Structure formats: C-alpha cells, structure tokens
C-alpha positions as a Markdown table, in Angstrom:
| # | Residue | x | y | z |
|---|---|---|---|---|
| 1 | Met | -21.5 | -26.5 | -9.7 |
| 2 | Asn | -24.1 | -29.3 | -9.3 |
| 3 | Ile | -27.2 | -29.6 | -11.5 |
| 4 | His | -29.3 | -29.5 | -8.3 |
| 5 | Asp | -27.9 | -26.1 | -7.5 |
| 6 | Leu | -29.7 | -24.7 | -10.5 |
| 7 | Gln | -33.3 | -25.3 | -9.6 |
| 8 | Pro | -35.4 | -22.6 | -11.2 |
| 9 | Pro | -38.6 | -21.3 | -9.5 |
| 10 | Arg | -41.9 | -22.8 | -10.4 |
| 11 | Pro | -43.3 | -20.9 | -13.5 |
| 12 | Thr | -46.5 | -19.0 | -13.4 |
| 13 | Gly | -47.5 | -18.8 | -17.0 |
| 14 | Gly | -49.2 | -21.4 | -19.2 |
| 15 | Thr | -50.0 | -24.9 | -18.1 |
| 16 | Val | -47.3 | -26.0 | -15.6 |
| 17 | Val | -46.3 | -29.6 | -15.2 |
| 18 | Glu | -43.8 | -31.0 | -12.7 |
| 19 | Lys | -41.6 | -33.7 | -14.2 |
| 20 | Thr | -38.6 | -35.7 | -13.0 |
| 21 | Leu | -35.7 | -36.1 | -15.4 |
| 22 | His | -33.5 | -39.1 | -15.2 |
| 23 | Tyr | -30.2 | -38.7 | -17.1 |
| 24 | Phe | -29.0 | -41.3 | -19.6 |
| 25 | Asn | -25.5 | -41.7 | -18.3 |
| 26 | Asp | -26.0 | -42.0 | -14.6 |
| 27 | Ser | -28.6 | -42.2 | -11.9 |
| 28 | Thr | -28.9 | -38.5 | -11.4 |
| 29 | Ala | -32.5 | -37.1 | -11.4 |
| 30 | Arg | -33.9 | -33.7 | -10.9 |
| 31 | Thr | -37.4 | -32.1 | -10.8 |
| 32 | Val | -38.2 | -29.6 | -13.5 |
| 33 | Tyr | -41.2 | -27.5 | -14.2 |
| 34 | Val | -42.3 | -27.3 | -17.8 |
| 35 | Thr | -44.9 | -25.2 | -19.6 |
| 36 | Asp | -46.5 | -25.3 | -23.0 |
| 37 | Ile | -45.1 | -21.9 | -23.9 |
| 38 | Glu | -42.7 | -22.0 | -26.9 |
| 39 | Phe | -40.1 | -19.2 | -27.1 |
| 40 | Pro | -39.6 | -18.3 | -30.7 |
| 41 | Tyr | -36.1 | -18.7 | -32.1 |
| 42 | Pro | -34.9 | -15.3 | -33.3 |
| 43 | Asp | -34.4 | -15.0 | -37.0 |
| 44 | Gly | -30.9 | -14.7 | -38.3 |
| 45 | Glu | -29.2 | -15.6 | -35.0 |
| 46 | Leu | -26.9 | -18.4 | -33.9 |
| 47 | Ile | -26.5 | -19.8 | -30.4 |
| 48 | Val | -22.9 | -20.6 | -29.7 |
| 49 | Ser | -21.5 | -22.3 | -26.6 |
| 50 | Arg | -18.6 | -24.4 | -25.5 |
| 51 | Thr | -18.2 | -27.0 | -22.8 |
| 52 | Asp | -15.4 | -29.0 | -21.3 |
| 53 | Thr | -15.3 | -32.7 | -21.9 |
| 54 | Asn | -17.8 | -33.3 | -19.0 |
| 55 | Gly | -20.4 | -31.0 | -20.5 |
| 56 | Ile | -19.8 | -28.0 | -18.2 |
| 57 | Ile | -20.4 | -24.7 | -20.0 |
| 58 | Thr | -17.3 | -22.6 | -20.4 |
| 59 | His | -18.6 | -20.1 | -23.0 |
| 60 | Ala | -22.0 | -18.8 | -24.0 |
| 61 | Asn | -22.8 | -16.1 | -26.5 |
| 62 | Gln | -25.5 | -13.5 | -25.7 |
| 63 | Val | -28.1 | -15.2 | -27.9 |
| 64 | Phe | -27.7 | -18.3 | -25.8 |
| 65 | Val | -28.1 | -16.3 | -22.6 |
| 66 | Asp | -31.2 | -14.5 | -23.9 |
| 67 | Ile | -33.0 | -17.5 | -25.3 |
| 68 | Ser | -32.3 | -19.8 | -22.4 |
| 69 | Gly | -33.6 | -17.4 | -19.8 |
| 70 | Trp | -30.6 | -18.0 | -17.5 |
| 71 | Gln | -28.2 | -15.3 | -16.5 |
| 72 | Arg | -24.6 | -15.6 | -17.8 |
| 73 | Glu | -23.3 | -16.0 | -14.2 |
| 74 | Glu | -25.7 | -18.9 | -13.7 |
| 75 | Ile | -24.8 | -20.9 | -16.8 |
| 76 | Ile | -21.0 | -20.5 | -17.0 |
| 77 | Gly | -19.8 | -23.4 | -14.9 |
| 78 | Ala | -23.1 | -25.2 | -15.1 |
| 79 | Pro | -23.8 | -28.5 | -16.8 |
| 80 | His | -25.2 | -28.1 | -20.3 |
| 81 | Cys | -28.0 | -30.6 | -19.3 |
| 82 | Ile | -29.8 | -27.8 | -17.4 |
| 83 | Leu | -31.4 | -27.2 | -20.9 |
| 84 | Arg | -32.6 | -30.8 | -21.2 |
| 85 | His | -36.3 | -30.8 | -21.8 |
| 86 | Pro | -38.2 | -33.9 | -20.6 |
| 87 | Asp | -39.6 | -34.5 | -24.1 |
| 88 | Met | -36.1 | -35.3 | -25.3 |
| 89 | Pro | -35.5 | -39.1 | -25.3 |
| 90 | Lys | -32.4 | -40.4 | -23.4 |
| 91 | Ala | -31.3 | -42.2 | -26.6 |
| 92 | Ala | -30.9 | -38.9 | -28.5 |
| 93 | Tyr | -28.4 | -37.7 | -25.9 |
| 94 | Ala | -26.7 | -41.1 | -25.8 |
| 95 | Asp | -26.2 | -40.9 | -29.5 |
| 96 | Leu | -24.9 | -37.3 | -29.3 |
| 97 | Trp | -22.3 | -38.2 | -26.6 |
| 98 | Ala | -21.2 | -41.4 | -28.3 |
| 99 | Thr | -20.7 | -39.5 | -31.6 |
| 100 | Ile | -18.7 | -36.6 | -30.2 |
| 101 | Gln | -16.6 | -38.7 | -27.9 |
| 102 | Arg | -15.5 | -40.6 | -31.1 |
| 103 | Gly | -14.3 | -37.2 | -32.3 |
| 104 | Glu | -17.1 | -36.9 | -34.9 |
| 105 | Arg | -19.6 | -34.1 | -35.5 |
| 106 | Trp | -23.2 | -34.6 | -34.4 |
| 107 | Met | -26.2 | -32.8 | -35.9 |
| 108 | Gly | -29.9 | -33.0 | -34.9 |
| 109 | Tyr | -33.0 | -31.3 | -33.7 |
| 110 | Val | -33.2 | -30.6 | -30.0 |
| 111 | Lys | -36.0 | -29.3 | -27.8 |
| 112 | Asn | -34.5 | -27.2 | -25.0 |
| 113 | Leu | -35.9 | -26.2 | -21.6 |
| 114 | Arg | -35.8 | -22.5 | -20.6 |
| 115 | Lys | -35.3 | -21.4 | -17.1 |
| 116 | Asp | -38.9 | -20.2 | -17.0 |
| 117 | Gly | -40.2 | -23.7 | -18.0 |
| 118 | Gly | -40.9 | -22.7 | -21.6 |
| 119 | Phe | -39.1 | -24.3 | -24.5 |
| 120 | Tyr | -37.4 | -23.6 | -27.8 |
| 121 | Trp | -36.3 | -25.8 | -30.7 |
| 122 | Val | -32.9 | -25.7 | -32.3 |
| 123 | Tyr | -31.1 | -27.4 | -35.1 |
| 124 | Ala | -27.8 | -28.2 | -33.4 |
| 125 | Thr | -24.3 | -29.0 | -34.6 |
| 126 | Val | -21.9 | -30.2 | -31.9 |
| 127 | Leu | -18.2 | -30.5 | -32.7 |
| 128 | Pro | -15.3 | -31.9 | -30.6 |
| 129 | Asn | -12.6 | -29.3 | -30.0 |
| 130 | Ile | -9.4 | -31.2 | -30.7 |
| 131 | Arg | -5.9 | -29.9 | -29.8 |
| 132 | Gln | -2.8 | -31.9 | -30.5 |
| 133 | Gly | -4.9 | -34.9 | -31.2 |
| 134 | Lys | -6.9 | -34.8 | -28.0 |
| 135 | Val | -10.5 | -33.8 | -27.4 |
| 136 | Ile | -10.4 | -30.8 | -24.9 |
| 137 | Gly | -14.1 | -29.9 | -25.1 |
| 138 | Tyr | -17.0 | -29.4 | -27.4 |
| 139 | Ser | -18.5 | -26.5 | -29.4 |
| 140 | Ser | -22.2 | -26.3 | -30.1 |
| 141 | Ile | -23.7 | -24.0 | -32.8 |
| 142 | Arg | -27.5 | -23.9 | -32.9 |
| 143 | Arg | -29.7 | -22.2 | -35.5 |
| 144 | Lys | -33.3 | -21.7 | -36.2 |
| 145 | Pro | -34.9 | -25.1 | -37.0 |
| 146 | Cys | -37.2 | -25.9 | -40.0 |
| 147 | Arg | -40.7 | -26.2 | -38.6 |
| 148 | Asn | -41.4 | -29.3 | -40.8 |
| 149 | Gln | -38.4 | -31.0 | -39.4 |
| 150 | Val | -39.4 | -30.0 | -35.9 |
| 151 | Ala | -42.8 | -31.8 | -36.4 |
| 152 | Glu | -41.0 | -34.9 | -37.6 |
| 153 | Ala | -38.6 | -34.8 | -34.6 |
| 154 | Glu | -41.6 | -34.4 | -32.2 |
| 155 | Ala | -43.2 | -37.6 | -33.7 |
| 156 | Leu | -39.9 | -39.5 | -33.7 |
| 157 | Tyr | -39.0 | -38.4 | -30.1 |
| 158 | Ala | -42.5 | -39.4 | -28.8 |
| 159 | Ala | -42.0 | -42.9 | -30.3 |
| 160 | Met | -38.5 | -43.1 | -28.8 |
| 161 | Arg | -39.8 | -42.0 | -25.4 |
| 162 | Ala | -42.5 | -44.6 | -25.6 |
| 163 | Gln | -40.0 | -47.3 | -26.4 |
| 164 | Glu | -37.7 | -46.2 | -23.5 |
| 165 | Gly | -40.7 | -46.3 | -21.2 |
| 166 | Ser | -41.5 | -49.9 | -22.2 |
| 167 | His | -38.0 | -50.9 | -21.0 |
| 168 | Val | -38.2 | -49.4 | -17.5 |
C-alpha cells in the first residue's frame, strides 16, 4: 500500500488548512488537511502497534484504531507515517529512526494526525523487535501525555521547524 492510496477526505469541522508534507528520508510528499480540533487521549488507555522494518503497520490495538479515526482495514498494511502531523519536525523522525535502527529504545512526545484532520498528542515509546540478534520490526506503545510536557514539546518543535525552514 502506498501513502498516496490513503488520502482522507477534506474535513468539515474547525478551521481546515491544506498542507504538503515532505518526508525526512526521501522525496515523497503528500497533501494533508489539518484542523485545529484536538482529540482527547482517553484516560487509562495504551495505544499499541507494531510495524515491519519499513514502518508498515502489521498490528494495531482497538485504542489505536479508535483514536486515529482510520478503520483497521485501512491501517493494517499502511505506512505508519499516515499519522504524521505537519507540526512535527523532520528532525524528530530522523532521530526516532536513527535510534531504533541502532537497536535502541526511543521515547518522546508526538503530535499525530487523525484521519479527520484533527490531532492528538501521545508520549511514545518505540522499541525494536529483535529475534535471533536481528531487528524484525518495531513496537510502539503510546500513553496519555503530560500537558506541561506537551506545551514544552510544542515550543521545541516550533523552533525545530523554523530551523528546518531556514535550510530549505
């Protein structure tokens, strides 16, 4: 499945902005529609998903399906970057990928894009799945973020995006 096969419809609620996302690891770009509507992370829940080594979703728990707004049939086999919100700097994902490809755990705050253009924040832990000494995929466990840390992440990510924009 290609990232362009998963183009959600233009949202109707809130302020809608059309943005073009350019991915950090290649020249792929896609148009997304974002709103200013935040979806609240449910108390006491964990989002769990697994991907292969290329970031293709192979497992998603029901909380992931519900909060993302996608149907299970749409996300299994899809690239995990369908959740990438344009407010997330490329450098954050570059760091994530570099860390997990070294076989190490990555943790951080992530603003994710819902299918309907809304967003939700998570505190993510991404772990390589290692079998017989070889990375065979990745597991991601997300939990409700601390709002103070989200505010700090928003400021940091805005500064990072500004820095990235100055190098274009």
